[in-house]
C-alpha positions in Angstrom: 49.4 149.3 66.4 52.5 150.0 64.6 53.1 153.3 67.1 52.5 151.4 70.0 55.1 148.8 68.9 57.4 151.4 68.0 57.0 153.4 71.3 57.3 149.9 73.1 60.4 149.1 71.2 62.1 152.4 71.9 61.3 152.2 75.5 62.4 148.7 75.9 66.0 149.8 74.3 66.2 153.0 76.7 65.7 150.7 79.5 68.4 148.2 78.2 70.7 150.8 77.7 70.2 152.3 81.2 70.8 149.1 82.6 73.8 148.4 80.8 75.4 151.7 81.8 74.6 151.0 85.2 76.3 147.5 85.2 79.4 148.8 83.4 82.5 149.5 85.5 84.1 152.9 85.9 86.9 153.2 83.3 87.7 157.0 84.1 91.5 157.6 84.5 92.3 158.8 88.1 93.4 162.3 88.5 97.1 161.2 88.8 97.2 158.3 86.7 100.3 155.8 87.0 102.3 155.6 83.9 103.1 151.8 83.7 106.3 151.4 81.7 106.8 148.2 80.1 109.7 146.1 80.9 111.1 142.8 80.2 110.8 139.7 82.8 113.3 137.0 82.3 112.0 133.5 83.5 114.8 132.8 86.2 114.5 129.3 85.2 114.7 129.6 81.6 116.7 132.6 80.3 115.1 131.8 76.8 111.6 132.7 78.2 110.9 136.6 78.5 107.8 138.2 79.0 106.6 141.9 78.8 106.1 143.3 82.4 105.0 146.3 84.4 105.9 147.0 88.1 103.4 148.1 90.7 103.8 148.7 94.5 107.2 147.2 94.0 105.8 143.8 92.3 106.5 142.5 88.9 103.4 141.6 86.8 103.4 139.4 83.7 100.5 138.1 81.4 98.6 135.7 83.2 97.3 132.6 81.1 93.8 133.0 81.4 90.8 134.6 79.6 87.9 136.9 80.9 85.0 134.8 82.4 81.8 136.9 82.7 81.0 140.5 82.6 83.1 143.2 83.6 80.9 145.1 86.2 81.5 147.6 89.0 81.1 144.6 91.4 84.2 142.9 89.4 86.6 145.8 88.7 88.1 148.0 91.0 89.4 151.4 90.6 92.0 152.5 87.5 95.4 152.8 88.4 97.0 154.3 85.3 97.8 153.4 81.7 100.7 151.4 79.4 103.7 153.2 78.3 105.4 150.8 75.8 108.5 151.7 73.8 108.0 155.3 74.9 104.6 155.4 73.6 101.9 156.5 76.0 98.4 155.1 75.4 96.0 156.6 77.9 93.3 154.2 76.6 95.3 151.2 77.5 94.7 151.2 81.2 95.5 149.0 84.2 92.8 148.2 86.9 92.5 146.6 90.2 90.1 143.7 90.9 87.8 144.1 93.9 87.9 140.1 94.7 91.6 140.4 95.0 92.7 142.7 97.9 96.2 141.4 97.9 96.7 142.8 94.2 98.1 139.5 93.0 96.3 140.2 89.9 95.6 143.2 87.8 93.6 143.9 84.5 94.7 145.4 81.3 91.6 146.8 79.4 91.5 148.8 76.3 89.1 151.5 76.7 87.2 152.2 73.4 88.5 149.0 71.9 85.2 146.6 72.3 86.8 144.2 69.9 90.3 144.2 72.2 90.7 141.3 74.5 91.0 142.1 78.2 94.2 140.7 79.7 94.9 139.8 83.3 98.4 139.9 84.7 99.9 138.0 87.6 102.5 139.1 90.4 105.6 137.0 89.4 106.0 136.6 93.4 103.1 134.4 93.4 104.4 131.6 91.1 104.0 128.2 92.7 101.6 129.7 95.3 98.0 128.5 95.5 96.3 131.9 95.6 92.6 132.5 94.8 91.8 133.6 91.2 89.1 136.3 90.9 86.0 135.0 89.3 86.4 136.8 86.2 89.3 134.9 85.1 89.0 131.7 83.3 92.1 129.9 83.8 93.7 128.0 81.1 93.3 124.1 80.9 95.8 121.3 80.8 94.2 120.7 77.3 95.2 124.5 76.3 98.7 123.8 77.2 99.1 120.3 75.5 97.7 121.9 72.6 100.2 124.9 72.6 103.1 122.3 72.9 102.1 120.4 69.9 101.6 123.4 67.9 104.5 125.4 69.2 107.0 122.6 70.9 109.2 125.9 72.5 106.3 127.1 73.9 106.7 127.3 78.1 104.2 129.2 80.3 105.7 130.6 83.4 102.6 129.7 85.0 102.6 126.1 84.4 
């Protein structure tokens, strides 16, 4: 009886691994990856607010105020574009991806390959501020409650997206 239970557990584990492997998005680097050199974006309405930025297709992207919602699957995450270069340091594991639900590339995703404990970041093109654009389903935008808490804890806190 123990042997049958052991075999059943091993079989179930193998099936689960196959299922999970089939759902994960392709995190491989393209043949000629873009090296996204970080820059600084200054809020045109408040010079005291600066954000780390990257450029893609003539657009500037900065961190978007939201978190990952749901699983990052091949149905959600598009191809990898390249990786981040910060202060001259290349990190081929800190990768930038397109999102399939966003054909206009208003959002990008920054994901650290091999860093399961690292958060996923979403970037939004700065030329979309003030526009009502669709947010991909994998992004949970921060709420007014979040901003109120931030302002209470850090009175100088300002989000570019508020």
